PAVO-533284 format. One line per field, with one value per residue (C-alpha): x, y, z; residue number from 0. Coordinates in Angstrom, 2 decimals. Layout:
% residues N
px: (X:...)
py: (Y:...)
pz: (Z:...)
migu: (NUM:...)
This chain:
% residues 432
px: (-14.53:-16.29:-14.00:-16.33:-15.63:-11.55:-11.79:-14.09:-11.87:-8.50:-10.33:-11.14:-7.52:-6.49:-8.68:-8.00:-4.55:-2.18:-7.49:-9.03:-10.57:-10.83:-11.72:-12.18:-15.12:-16.70:-16.90:-18.15:-20.48:-20.79:-24.33:-23.41:-25.22:-24.37:-24.44:-23.89:-20.97:-20.30:-20.78:-17.43:-17.67:-14.13:-13.60:-13.06:-11.38:-7.32:-6.44:-3.43:-5.93:-8.03:-7.92:-9.94:-10.39:-8.15:-11.76:-12.57:-16.05:-15.26:-13.45:-12.14:-10.61:-10.01:-12.21:-11.34:-13.73:-14.09:-12.58:-9.81:-10.44:-12.51:-12.56:-15.06:-15.36:-18.40:-20.01:-19.75:-18.28:-16.02:-14.89:-13.33:-9.55:-6.90:-5.41:-5.11:-2.33:-3.58:-1.55:-2.10:-5.92:-5.39:-7.77:-6.80:-6.54:-9.63:-11.42:-13.05:-10.99:-9.49:-6.99:-5.57:-3.21:-4.74:-3.94:-5.70:-3.62:-0.11:-0.65:-0.89:-2.62:-4.01:-7.81:-8.75:-12.34:-13.30:-11.55:-8.53:-5.48:-2.63:-1.39:1.77:4.39:4.59:2.51:3.10:3.44:0.60:0.06:-2.81:-1.96:-2.99:-5.58:-6.83:-6.62:-3.63:-2.56:1.06:2.37:5.36:5.22:7.50:8.04:10.39:13.69:12.68:10.62:9.33:6.52:3.02:1.21:-1.97:-1.56:1.64:4.82:8.34:11.60:12.63:15.04:16.17:14.00:11.68:12.11:9.73:7.41:9.16:6.76:6.04:3.75:4.46:1.65:0.55:0.17:2.41:5.30:6.32:9.46:10.39:13.65:15.23:17.99:20.40:22.79:24.24:22.97:20.34:19.01:15.89:13.94:11.88:9.77:11.30:14.87:17.43:19.01:22.78:23.24:24.23:25.00:21.54:18.62:15.94:12.50:12.12:10.29:8.93:8.26:4.59:4.82:6.25:9.26:11.72:12.88:15.04:16.01:18.49:21.44:24.58:27.76:31.26:29.48:28.37:25.02:23.86:20.64:20.24:18.20:17.63:20.82:22.93:24.61:24.48:26.83:28.23:26.78:26.47:23.01:20.18:16.60:13.11:13.24:10.50:9.83:7.93:4.71:5.74:8.66:11.26:12.79:14.22:14.27:15.96:17.41:21.09:23.29:27.10:28.29:26.16:24.39:21.25:20.69:17.75:19.39:17.18:18.43:21.69:22.57:22.91:20.77:21.83:22.41:21.17:21.09:18.00:15.96:12.95:9.73:10.91:7.48:6.93:4.08:1.54:2.38:6.42:7.37:7.94:9.62:9.41:10.56:11.13:14.50:15.84:18.60:19.32:15.84:13.92:11.99:10.68:9.71:12.09:10.02:11.87:15.02:13.71:13.43:10.08:9.12:11.00:8.93:8.78:7.21:6.60:5.15:2.58:3.65:1.19:0.94:-2.48:-3.24:-2.15:1.11:0.24:-0.13:1.54:-0.09:1.48:1.08:3.37:3.77:4.52:4.46:1.47:-0.30:-0.70:-1.96:-2.03:0.32:-1.18:1.12:3.40:0.09:-0.48:-4.72:-6.33:-4.49:-5.65:-4.37:-4.58:-4.67:-3.60:-4.90:-4.62:-6.35:-6.99:-9.76:-9.34:-9.68:-7.08:-9.84:-10.05:-8.08:-9.85:-8.05:-8.76:-8.67:-9.52:-9.74:-10.33:-11.96:-13.72:-12.54:-14.21:-13.17:-12.53:-13.15:-13.59:-12.51:-15.35:-15.46:-18.05:-19.92:-17.79:-17.36:-15.76:-13.32:-12.51:-10.99:-7.64:-6.27:-5.58:-5.72:-8.18:-8.70:-10.94:-11.82:-12.83:-15.37:-15.70:-14.71:-18.19:-18.27:-16.02:-16.64:-14.82:-15.29:-16.58:-16.76:-19.47:-19.39:-19.37:-20.43:-18.52:-20.13:-19.41:-19.85:-21.05:-20.79:-22.62:-21.37:-23.65:-21.77:-21.77:-20.20:-17.29:-13.66:-11.15:-8.21:-6.41:-7.65:-6.32:-3.06:-1.92:-4.61:-6.23)
py: (-25.12:-21.92:-19.03:-16.62:-19.35:-19.31:-15.28:-14.89:-17.59:-15.73:-12.22:-13.85:-14.66:-11.39:-9.39:-11.74:-11.71:-8.78:-12.35:-14.07:-11.15:-11.24:-8.69:-8.14:-10.44:-10.13:-11.48:-9.93:-11.79:-9.99:-9.34:-8.71:-5.87:-6.12:-2.98:-3.38:-1.14:-2.42:-5.18:-5.60:-7.17:-9.00:-9.29:-5.47:-4.87:-3.80:-5.84:-3.63:-0.57:-1.81:0.65:0.62:3.93:4.13:3.81:0.92:2.17:2.92:1.16:2.07:0.56:0.62:-0.70:-1.26:0.26:0.00:3.51:3.60:3.00:4.49:4.61:3.41:4.74:2.69:1.36:4.82:5.28:8.45:10.24:7.90:8.60:7.01:5.74:5.68:5.01:1.44:1.97:6.17:5.58:7.65:8.49:11.11:9.74:11.19:9.20:11.75:12.86:10.92:11.42:9.38:10.02:10.03:10.38:11.66:12.10:12.76:14.71:13.65:15.18:14.39:14.27:15.26:14.85:14.83:18.21:17.67:19.45:21.05:18.96:17.57:15.25:13.31:12.92:10.16:10.02:11.50:11.96:13.67:15.15:13.89:16.50:15.60:19.34:19.30:17.29:16.98:15.07:14.73:16.44:16.50:18.65:17.66:16.28:18.06:17.12:19.24:18.86:20.43:21.06:22.48:23.32:25.40:24.19:24.23:24.18:21.93:18.68:15.98:13.74:13.54:10.04:7.55:7.48:10.15:12.95:12.92:15.28:16.16:14.40:18.10:18.54:21.39:20.54:18.44:16.60:14.62:13.11:15.31:14.30:16.08:14.52:11.81:13.50:13.34:15.39:15.85:18.65:20.18:23.42:24.29:23.90:21.67:19.33:18.18:16.41:12.79:9.82:8.59:9.71:7.26:8.56:11.14:10.19:12.78:11.98:11.78:15.44:16.64:18.24:15.76:14.81:11.38:9.51:7.23:8.45:7.05:8.52:6.52:3.06:3.80:4.14:6.11:7.97:11.77:13.30:16.87:17.29:15.31:12.23:8.74:5.91:4.34:1.21:-0.95:-0.32:1.26:1.13:0.70:3.90:4.78:7.16:6.57:7.48:10.33:11.25:10.94:7.68:6.62:3.22:1.37:-1.63:-1.60:-4.01:-4.93:-7.27:-10.26:-9.44:-6.89:-5.41:-3.05:0.28:2.29:5.63:4.89:1.83:-1.52:-4.50:-7.94:-9.11:-11.64:-13.28:-10.98:-8.28:-6.18:-4.11:-2.43:-1.37:0.96:0.31:3.14:4.77:4.26:2.18:-0.88:-2.06:-5.26:-6.44:-9.48:-11.63:-14.64:-16.84:-19.62:-20.68:-19.85:-16.49:-15.11:-11.88:-9.78:-7.69:-5.33:-7.07:-10.59:-13.39:-15.16:-18.64:-19.58:-20.44:-20.83:-17.87:-14.30:-11.19:-8.58:-7.27:-5.25:-4.11:-3.06:0.51:0.26:-1.43:-4.31:-7.01:-8.15:-10.36:-11.36:-14.01:-17.28:-20.30:-23.69:-25.30:-24.23:-23.11:-19.87:-18.61:-15.71:-15.86:-13.35:-12.88:-15.85:-18.17:-19.73:-19.17:-21.84:-22.74:-21.74:-21.90:-18.21:-15.61:-12.01:-8.26:-8.02:-5.45:-4.56:-2.84:0.97:-0.29:-2.95:-5.92:-7.38:-8.39:-9.36:-10.98:-12.15:-16.23:-18.68:-22.60:-23.82:-21.18:-19.38:-16.00:-14.79:-12.51:-14.09:-12.35:-13.82:-17.38:-17.22:-17.28:-14.80:-15.32:-16.86:-15.02:-15.37:-12.84:-10.47:-7.63:-7.14:-5.95:-2.48:-1.23:-3.24:-3.97:-4.22:-1.11:-0.70:2.38:1.85:-0.90:-2.52:-2.12:-2.58:-2.95:-4.50:-5.10:-8.38:-10.39:-12.67:-13.46:-10.22:-8.45:-6.49:-5.25:-2.95:-5.36:-3.46:-5.51:-4.45:-6.99:-8.19:-8.38:-11.98:-12.32:-14.35:-14.79:-13.08:-15.10:-11.54:-10.77:-13.69:-13.44:-10.24:-7.35:-5.84)
pz: (-20.47:-22.43:-23.13:-20.83:-17.71:-18.81:-18.50:-15.21:-13.60:-14.36:-13.26:-9.80:-9.21:-10.28:-8.00:-5.05:-5.04:-5.99:14.40:14.53:16.59:19.96:22.50:26.70:27.29:23.75:20.62:17.43:15.05:11.51:9.99:6.39:4.15:0.36:-1.96:-5.49:-6.53:-10.03:-12.80:-14.47:-18.31:-18.00:-21.36:-22.04:-18.95:-18.29:-15.12:-14.49:-14.03:-11.27:-8.61:-5.26:-3.55:-0.17:2.21:0.03:-0.96:-4.70:-7.62:-10.92:-14.00:-17.62:-20.83:-24.43:-26.43:-30.42:-30.65:-27.73:-23.87:-21.40:-17.46:-15.26:-11.89:-9.82:-13.11:-14.74:-18.07:-18.85:-21.48:-24.61:-25.09:-27.75:-24.54:-20.93:-18.83:-17.15:-13.92:-13.18:-11.97:-8.65:-5.88:-3.55:0.34:1.32:-1.78:-2.62:-6.00:-8.78:-11.48:-14.31:-17.51:-21.12:-24.89:-27.92:-30.97:-30.03:-26.88:-23.31:-20.37:-16.87:-16.44:-12.92:-11.81:-15.26:-16.63:-18.79:-17.61:-19.98:-22.69:-22.96:-24.73:-21.54:-18.32:-15.68:-11.41:-10.38:-6.80:-4.74:-1.47:1.85:2.37:-1.10:-2.21:-4.47:-7.12:-8.56:-11.56:-13.78:-17.49:-20.67:-23.38:-25.93:-23.94:-20.79:-17.91:-15.18:-12.23:-12.27:-8.97:-9.53:-12.87:-12.07:-13.41:-11.82:-13.12:-16.08:-15.65:-17.91:-15.93:-12.83:-10.89:-11.58:-8.72:-6.36:-6.21:-2.55:-0.15:3.40:5.49:6.50:2.69:2.68:1.07:-2.10:-2.64:-5.61:-7.29:-10.39:-12.81:-15.00:-16.97:-14.76:-11.42:-9.45:-6.42:-4.12:-4.65:-1.94:-1.89:-5.40:-3.75:-4.79:-1.98:-2.64:-6.16:-5.94:-8.47:-7.38:-5.17:-3.68:-3.26:-0.56:2.74:5.30:9.06:9.93:11.46:8.54:10.41:8.89:5.07:4.33:1.46:0.24:-1.71:-3.54:-4.67:-6.19:-5.23:-1.42:-0.28:2.74:4.29:4.13:7.23:6.72:4.74:7.11:5.35:7.49:7.53:4.21:3.33:0.02:-0.38:1.56:1.21:3.00:5.08:7.68:10.30:13.50:13.94:16.19:14.02:16.63:15.31:11.68:10.61:7.14:5.36:5.11:3.20:3.83:1.30:1.56:4.66:5.76:8.97:10.20:11.30:13.98:14.74:13.55:15.49:13.40:14.35:13.79:10.34:8.50:5.10:4.21:5.80:4.91:5.90:9.02:10.55:13.72:15.86:16.08:19.58:18.27:20.98:19.11:15.80:13.73:10.39:8.32:8.31:6.93:7.64:5.13:3.80:6.95:7.39:10.56:12.62:14.74:16.96:19.37:18.81:19.42:16.83:16.31:15.33:11.89:8.90:5.17:4.60:7.01:5.59:6.38:10.20:11.80:15.39:17.00:17.62:21.11:20.73:22.77:19.78:16.82:13.86:10.76:7.73:8.01:6.01:5.80:2.13:0.46:3.95:4.88:8.48:10.75:13.40:16.64:19.66:18.72:17.95:15.28:13.54:11.40:8.38:4.69:0.92:1.27:4.41:4.14:4.57:8.52:9.87:13.71:14.88:16.21:19.63:19.00:20.05:17.12:14.05:10.58:8.10:4.34:4.19:1.70:1.00:-2.54:-5.16:-2.67:-0.17:3.11:5.90:9.13:12.28:15.90:15.01:12.62:9.16:7.11:3.86:1.19:-2.10:-5.48:-4.23:-1.39:-3.35:-2.52:-6.22:-6.66:-2.62:-1.51:1.66:4.98:6.67:10.22:10.65:14.28:16.62:15.98:12.39:9.10:5.40:2.09:-1.30:-2.82:-6.11:-6.82:-10.75:-12.57:-9.68:-7.26:-3.98:-0.99:2.11:5.25:8.38:11.60:14.47:17.27:20.88:22.62:26.00:26.72:28.25:25.80:24.93:24.19:27.96:29.49:27.92:28.95:28.08:25.10)
migu: (0:1:2:3:4:5:6:7:8:9:10:11:12:13:14:15:16:17:18:19:20:21:22:23:24:25:26:27:28:29:30:31:32:33:34:35:36:37:38:39:40:41:42:43:44:45:46:47:48:49:50:51:52:53:54:55:56:57:58:59:60:61:62:63:64:65:66:67:68:69:70:71:72:73:74:75:76:77:78:79:80:81:82:83:84:85:86:87:88:89:90:91:92:93:94:95:96:97:98:99:100:101:102:103:104:105:106:107:108:109:110:111:112:113:114:115:116:117:118:119:120:121:122:123:124:125:126:127:128:129:130:131:132:133:134:135:136:137:138:139:140:141:142:143:144:145:146:147:148:149:150:151:152:153:154:155:156:157:158:159:160:161:162:163:164:165:166:167:168:169:170:171:172:173:174:175:176:177:178:179:180:181:182:183:184:185:186:187:188:189:190:191:192:193:194:195:196:197:198:199:200:201:202:203:204:205:206:207:208:209:210:211:212:213:214:215:216:217:218:219:220:221:222:223:224:225:226:227:228:229:230:231:232:233:234:235:236:237:238:239:240:241:242:243:244:245:246:247:248:249:250:251:252:253:254:255:256:257:258:259:260:261:262:263:264:265:266:267:268:269:270:271:272:273:274:275:276:277:278:279:280:281:282:283:284:285:286:287:288:289:290:291:292:293:294:295:296:297:298:299:300:301:302:303:304:305:306:307:308:309:310:311:312:313:314:315:316:317:318:319:320:321:322:323:324:325:326:327:328:329:330:331:332:333:334:335:336:337:338:339:340:341:342:343:344:345:346:347:348:349:350:351:352:353:354:355:356:357:358:359:360:361:362:363:364:365:366:367:368:369:370:371:372:373:374:375:376:377:378:379:380:381:382:383:384:385:386:387:388:389:390:391:392:393:394:395:396:397:398:399:400:401:402:403:404:405:406:407:408:409:410:411:412:413:414:415:416:417:418:419:420:421:422:423:424:425:426:427:428:429:430:431)
């Protein structure tokens, strides 16, 4: 095979990996409209840099040039720099702004919307606020580091903990982890919380009223909520608040066993547990657990059917339906409300429609990928882009879009849908 073919084939693999939709007496059939967004030269791109905007409407990546590196956004080249941090490319949550870290000579700086910020010896951990109006990042001079928010520098520490910068959902507060000597703490609004041996990334409740994080001291781990310590364990991780902010769940390990803790109460212990997920209306909790070699979803405290592989739990917006990806051997498939969909070599990126009546996902056989909706496979492409945050986005109950790759070209695929009348499987089995 020619070298160009090998490069393109590997690029397709990277881009791709990184419900059947049913509704009350209606099924959606998609009509595709493609809009070319980029032509990628896979011989010069940096795969780790590939980033898709949250609305799946824009893409950015870094390319290597004769004199350095450039960022390309939607096919347009940016300024050349000596070096660009591949993993720093960041879109704002509203997909309207863009930033990354770059170097010229011996100094580093952040480029925001095409403009360079103050130069430093080090920059990293870029994050936009949810409303897109603020940008924070870590910067360093000499052996000290600090957080910079909208160009203003905060207190210096020995280190700013990697990937700890977190804005509150209302964009009014910034919290992050900092370290001095052998101690770490969470800093919120410029004020330091208690110092511990370890302090995990901060997590805000969706209403921005509560702050939680994992901390460790003298070999014991616990969760701190609004300054109050919880029960001690050998390790804690995966903190998540419910959508209404009234409940907190996390995974705790005691010895070799794991349990999901909900509002301070431990669930059943398993060989492994991960990814606690609240439903959008906060009435349900699900997670993935493992016993010996079998994995299964646990929803509302009840174990679902075991498989070789389980991942990507998602509840419908109305809380009534649960879907996830499962696998036996090399086959992958979606399980919707306990029932298996068609089996594929690959399935993932599950997304419910806003009215909870439809579920779309990416599936593939052989070298091709497509989006599946209402038991119907859409047009096949070399890749449905999932690398760098690519996903299916419903714009309304009857419109959705995603990014797809064919050869070296990447398209925004927009789907307008027609409605056919027929009795819904979901309706027959418990409502929509």
